[in-house]
C-alpha positions in Angstrom: -16.9 -2.2 -23.0 -20.3 -0.9 -22.1 -19.3 2.8 -21.9 -22.0 5.4 -22.2 -20.2 8.6 -23.2 -20.6 11.4 -20.6 -18.6 13.5 -18.2 -16.2 10.6 -17.5 -15.1 10.4 -21.1 -15.9 8.7 -24.4 -14.7 6.0 -26.7 -12.0 6.4 -29.3 -12.0 4.5 -32.6 -8.7 2.9 -33.5 -7.4 1.2 -36.7 -9.9 -0.2 -39.2 -11.3 -3.4 -40.6 -10.7 -6.6 -38.7 -8.1 -4.8 -36.5 -10.5 -2.0 -35.4 -11.1 -1.6 -31.7 -12.3 1.1 -29.3 -10.3 2.5 -26.4 -11.4 4.7 -23.5 -10.7 8.4 -23.7 -11.0 9.7 -20.1 -12.1 13.3 -19.5 -9.8 15.7 -17.7 -10.4 15.8 -14.0 -10.4 19.6 -14.2 -13.6 19.3 -16.2 -15.1 16.6 -14.0 -14.6 18.4 -10.7 -17.2 21.2 -11.2 -19.8 18.6 -12.1 -19.6 16.7 -8.7 -22.7 16.8 -6.6 -22.2 15.1 -3.3 -25.3 14.4 -1.2 -25.5 15.6 2.4 -24.8 12.0 3.6 -21.7 11.8 1.4 -20.4 15.2 2.6 -20.8 14.0 6.2 -18.9 10.8 5.4 -16.2 12.8 3.7 -15.9 15.0 6.9 -15.7 11.9 9.1 -13.0 10.4 6.9 -10.9 13.6 7.0 -11.2 13.7 10.8 -10.1 10.1 11.2 -7.1 10.4 8.9 -6.2 13.6 10.7 -6.4 11.8 14.0 -4.1 9.1 12.8 -1.6 11.6 11.5 -1.7 13.5 14.8 -1.2 10.4 16.9 2.0 9.5 15.1 3.6 12.7 16.5 3.2 11.5 20.1 3.7 7.8 19.9 7.0 6.3 21.0 8.7 4.2 18.3 6.4 5.7 15.7 9.1 5.2 13.0 9.2 1.5 13.7 5.4 1.2 13.6 5.5 3.2 10.3 7.8 0.6 8.8 5.5 -2.2 9.8 2.5 -0.3 8.4 4.3 0.1 5.1 5.0 -3.6 5.0 1.3 -4.3 5.7 0.1 -2.0 3.0 2.6 -3.6 0.6 1.3 -7.0 1.4 -2.4 -6.1 1.2 -2.0 -4.3 -2.1 -0.1 -7.3 -3.6 -2.8 -9.7 -2.2 -5.5 -7.8 -4.1 -3.8 -9.0 -7.3 -3.3 -12.6 -6.1 -0.1 -12.7 -4.0 -0.5 -15.6 -1.6 2.2 -14.9 0.9 1.4 -13.9 4.5 2.6 -11.2 6.9 4.8 -13.8 8.6 6.3 -14.7 5.2 7.3 -11.1 4.6 9.0 -10.9 8.0 10.6 -14.3 8.3 14.4 -14.1 7.7 14.3 -17.6 6.2 12.1 -16.2 3.3 14.5 -14.1 1.3 13.3 -12.0 -1.6 15.7 -13.8 -3.8 14.1 -17.2 -3.3 10.4 -16.3 -2.8 8.8 -14.4 -5.7 5.7 -13.2 -3.7 7.9 -11.9 -0.9 10.0 -10.1 -3.5 6.9 -8.3 -4.8 6.1 -7.1 -1.3 9.7 -6.1 -0.6 9.8 -4.1 -3.9 6.6 -2.3 -2.9 8.2 -1.3 0.5 11.3 0.0 -1.2 9.2 1.8 -3.8 7.1 3.5 -1.0 10.3 4.6 0.9 11.8 5.8 -2.4 8.7 7.8 -3.3 8.4 9.5 0.0 12.1 10.6 -0.1 12.0 11.6 -3.7 8.9 13.8 -3.2 11.2 16.1 -1.1 13.0 17.1 -4.3 10.5 16.3 -7.1 6.8 17.1 -7.5 4.3 14.2 -7.5 4.2 13.7 -11.3 4.6 11.2 -14.1 8.4 11.5 -13.9 8.4 10.5 -10.2 5.9 7.7 -10.8 8.2 6.3 -13.5 11.1 6.3 -11.1 8.9 4.6 -8.4 7.6 2.1 -11.0 11.2 1.1 -11.7 11.8 0.3 -8.1 8.4 -1.5 -7.8 9.3 -3.9 -10.7 13.0 -4.4 -9.9 13.4 -8.1 -10.4 14.1 -10.6 -13.1 10.4 -11.4 -13.2 9.5 -7.7 -13.7 12.2 -7.0 -16.3 10.1 -8.0 -19.3 7.4 -5.5 -18.2 9.7 -2.5 -18.9 10.1 -1.1 -15.4 10.0 2.7 -15.3 8.9 3.0 -18.9 5.5 4.4 -20.1 3.9 1.9 -22.4 4.3 2.4 -26.2 1.5 -0.1 -27.2 -2.1 -0.7 -26.5 -2.9 -2.7 -23.4 -6.1 -4.2 -22.0 -7.7 -5.7 -18.9 -9.6 -9.0 -18.9 -9.4 -12.6 -17.9 -5.9 -14.2 -18.0 -5.0 -15.0 -21.6 -7.7 -12.9 -23.2 -7.1 -10.9 -26.4 -8.0 -7.3 -27.2 -11.4 -8.5 -28.6 -12.5 -10.3 -25.5 -11.0 -7.8 -22.9 -13.6 -6.0 -20.8 -11.6 -2.7 -20.6 -9.2 -1.0 -23.0 -7.3 2.0 -21.5 -6.5 5.0 -23.7 -4.4 4.4 -26.8 -0.8 5.6 -26.6 -1.4 9.2 -27.8 -4.5 9.7 -25.6 -2.6 8.1 -22.6 0.2 10.7 -22.9 -2.3 13.6 -23.0 -4.2 12.1 -20.1 -1.0 11.8 -18.0 -0.1 15.4 -18.8 -3.6 16.5 -17.6 -3.3 14.3 -14.5 0.0 15.9 -13.6 -1.6 19.4 -13.9 -4.6 18.3 -11.7 -2.3 17.0 -9.0 -0.1 20.0 -8.8 -2.3 23.0 -9.8 -5.8 22.2 -8.7 -6.2 24.0 -5.4 -9.1 24.1 -3.0 -10.1 20.5 -3.6 -10.7 18.4 -0.5 -7.6 16.1 -0.4 -9.6 13.0 0.1 -11.7 13.7 -3.0 -8.6 14.6 -4.8 -7.0 11.2 -3.9 -10.1 9.4 -4.9 -10.2 11.1 -8.4 -6.4 10.7 -8.9 -6.5 7.0 -8.1 -9.4 6.4 -10.4 -7.8 8.4 -13.2 -4.5 6.7 -12.9 -6.1 3.2 -12.9 -8.1 4.2 -16.0 -5.1 5.5 -17.9 -3.1 2.3 -17.0 0.2 3.8 -18.3 2.4 0.8 -17.6 2.5 -2.7 -18.9 2.4 -4.1 -15.3 2.2 -2.9 -11.8 -0.6 -0.3 -12.4 -2.8 -1.5 -9.6 -0.1 -1.5 -6.9 1.4 1.9 -8.0 -2.2 3.3 -8.2 -2.9 2.3 -4.6 0.5 3.7 -3.5 -0.5 6.9 -5.3 -3.4 7.3 -2.8 -1.0 7.7 0.1 1.4 9.8 -1.9 -1.4 12.2 -2.9 -2.4 12.6 0.8 1.2 13.3 1.7 1.5 15.7 -1.2 -1.5 17.6 0.0 -0.3 17.7 3.6 -2.9 15.4 5.1 -0.3 12.8 6.1 3.3 13.3 7.0 4.2 9.7 6.3 2.6 6.4 5.0 1.2 5.6 8.5 -1.8 4.1 6.8 -2.8 1.0 4.8 -5.6 2.1 2.4 -5.5 -1.3 0.6 -7.0 -3.0 3.6 -10.6 -2.1 2.9 -10.1 -2.5 -0.9 -9.0 -6.0 -0.3 -12.0 -6.8 2.0 -14.3 -5.3 -0.6 -12.3 -6.3 -3.7 -15.3 -7.0 -6.0 -17.1 -3.8 -5.0 -13.8 -1.9 -5.4 -13.4 -3.0 -9.1 -17.1 -2.6 -9.7 -17.1 1.1 -8.6 -14.1 1.9 -10.8 -15.8 0.2 -13.7 -19.1 2.1 -13.0 -17.3 5.4 -13.2 -15.8 4.6 -16.6 -19.1 3.2 -17.9 -21.6 5.7 -16.5 -19.7 8.5 -14.8 -20.7 7.4 -11.3 -18.1 9.6 -9.6 -20.2 10.4 -6.5 -20.7 6.7 -5.7 -17.0 6.0 -6.2 -16.1 8.9 -3.9 -18.6 7.6 -1.3 -17.1 4.1 -1.4 -13.6 5.5 -1.3 -14.3 7.6 1.7 -15.9 4.7 3.6 -12.8 2.6 2.8 -10.4 5.3 4.0 -12.5 6.0 7.1 -12.6 2.3 8.1 -8.9 1.8 7.2 -7.9 4.8 9.3 -10.0 3.6 12.2 -8.3 0.2 12.0 -4.9 1.9 11.8 -5.7 4.0 14.9 -6.9 1.0 16.8 -3.9 -1.1 16.0 -1.6 1.8 16.8 -3.2 2.1 20.2 -2.8 -1.7 20.7 0.9 -1.6 19.7 1.6 1.2 22.2 -0.3 -0.6 25.0 1.7 -3.8 24.2 5.0 -1.8 24.2 4.3 -0.3 27.6 3.2 -3.6 29.0 6.3 -5.4 27.7 8.7 -2.7 28.9 7.2 -3.0 32.4 7.7 -6.8 32.3 11.3 -6.4 31.2 12.1 -4.0 34.0 10.4 -6.4 36.5 12.0 -9.6 35.3 15.5 -8.6 34.2 18.2 -7.3 36.5 21.5 -6.1 35.2 20.6 -7.1 31.7 17.7 -4.6 31.5 19.6 -2.3 29.0 20.2 -5.2 26.5 16.7 -6.5 27.1 15.2 -3.2 26.1 17.4 -3.0 23.1 16.1 -6.5 22.1 12.6 -5.2 22.5 13.4 -2.4 20.0 14.8 -5.0 17.6 11.7 -7.1 17.9 9.4 -4.2 17.2 11.2 -3.7 13.9 11.7 -7.4 13.2 9.3 -9.6 15.2 10.7 -12.9 13.8 14.3 -13.5 14.7 16.9 -16.1 15.4 19.8 -16.0 17.9 22.4 -15.0 15.3 20.2 -12.0 14.2 19.9 -10.8 17.8 23.7 -11.2 18.2 24.4 -9.1 15.2 21.9 -6.4 15.9 22.8 -6.0 19.6 26.5 -6.5 18.9 26.9 -9.0 21.7 28.3 -12.5 22.0 26.3 -15.4 20.8 26.0 -16.6 24.4 24.6 -13.3 25.6 22.1 -13.3 22.7 21.1 -16.8 23.4 20.5 -16.1 27.0 18.4 -13.0 26.2 16.3 -14.9 23.7 15.8 -17.8 26.3 14.7 -15.3 29.0 12.3 -13.6 26.5 10.8 -17.1 25.8 10.5 -17.9 29.5 8.7 -14.6 30.1 6.3 -15.4 27.3 7.4 -12.5 25.1 8.9 -14.8 22.4 7.6 -18.1 21.1 9.4 -20.7 19.1 8.2 -20.8 15.5 9.0 -24.5 15.1 9.0 -26.3 18.4 10.3 -29.5 16.8 13.4 -28.0 15.4 16.5 -28.7 17.6 18.9 -26.3 15.9 18.6 -22.9 14.0 15.4 -22.1 15.9 13.4 -19.0 14.9 11.4 -17.1 17.5 8.3 -14.9 17.1 7.1 -11.9 19.1 3.6 -13.4 18.8 1.5 -10.7 20.7 3.0 -8.0 18.4 2.4 -10.1 15.2 -1.2 -10.9 16.3 -2.0 -7.1 16.1 -0.3 -6.6 12.8 -1.7 -9.8 11.1 -5.3 -8.7 11.4 -6.8 -8.7 7.9 -3.6 -9.9 6.2 -4.5 -13.5 5.3 -4.3 -14.2 1.5 -7.6 -14.1 -0.5 
C-alpha cells in the first residue's frame, strides 16, 4: 500500500518478524468533515446533483404504477452492482421465469440483492441505519449455499485483504483495518450516520460509502452492500422515499475510475476529488433514471390507448395483463393464467392478441411449445446500460 498518512488515516503495524504487515487505520469522518474544501465548481456540481435527485424523488409521487417501476429499478441496481464485480447475467436473465435462482448462481446473486434492498428499506422503519441493520441486510444478501462459507451477517474476526484473485497478504494492494480497528471504525461510522447533522446528504452518502468500503467489515459482499448503503443513506436523510435510483450505473460505466478514486482517498486523502466524482455519477445516474421513467410512462400511456382501441369486451383483462407485464415483462401463458386467475384458453387468447398488436414478441420463435413472450418495448428502456462488462 502506498499510503501517505494524513487526514484520511494512517498505517497500523501488526504482528512482527516474517508475519509483520501493515493495515489501514481510517480517520473518523467527524474529523475529516471540517477539513473539506470544495471548489466553486464542485459546489455547483453538488447543487445540480441534489436538484436532480430531488426531481426524481418528486416524480415518483405523481407517476402511475410507480411501485412497479420501483421494483424494476431495484432489480436493475442489483444487476449493475453485481456486474461491477463480474456477474455476467443480463437483465433478461434476471426476469426470465426459466432462469430460477436455484439453478443460476449469477441470477441468485441479483435476486438476493433485491431481497436485501427490500428488507433494508422495511427494516429502517424500526431500526436506525447502523451496523446491526447492515449485518441483517448482509445475511439476506449472502443467503445461499455459495455464500454460506462467507459467514453471512457476521462481522469478520480475521484480517482480510484486497488484491488479484489468489494473492496473499504480502501481495495484496489494500489491507483494511485489523479486527480491533475495524470495530472502532464501525462504531465511529454509526455515530457519523446518525448524529452528524447539517451535512449535505449527498456528501454524507459519498463519505459513508467510502468509509464502509475502506473498513471492509465482512469477508464477502462488501462492494454490493456498500453501494446499497448509498441509497439507504439518502433514504435515511430524507432525500429519497424509496430506492427509485440505480447509483451503480455510472460506477459500472466508470469502474476503473471509481476504484481509482477510492484508492486515492486512502493513499493521499483526496476526498474532494472523490466527492466530485461521486456527485457526477449521482447526477448522471439520476438524469438517466428520470429519462427512463418518462419513457416508461409514455410507453404505458401509449399501450393503454392501443389496448382500449384494439380490445373490445376483453379490455379489463387486457389492462390487467398490461399491469402484469410491467412487473414481469417476460411471461408464458401459464404465468398469465395464474396471475389473472382466468382459464388457460383465455390467457392464451390474450397473449395471442398482445402478440398480434405488437405488444408482445416471442422470445424463441422456433419453439413450438412452452413459448415465452417478451414486452420488448418495455425491456428496451430498462436494458439500457445493463450489458455485462
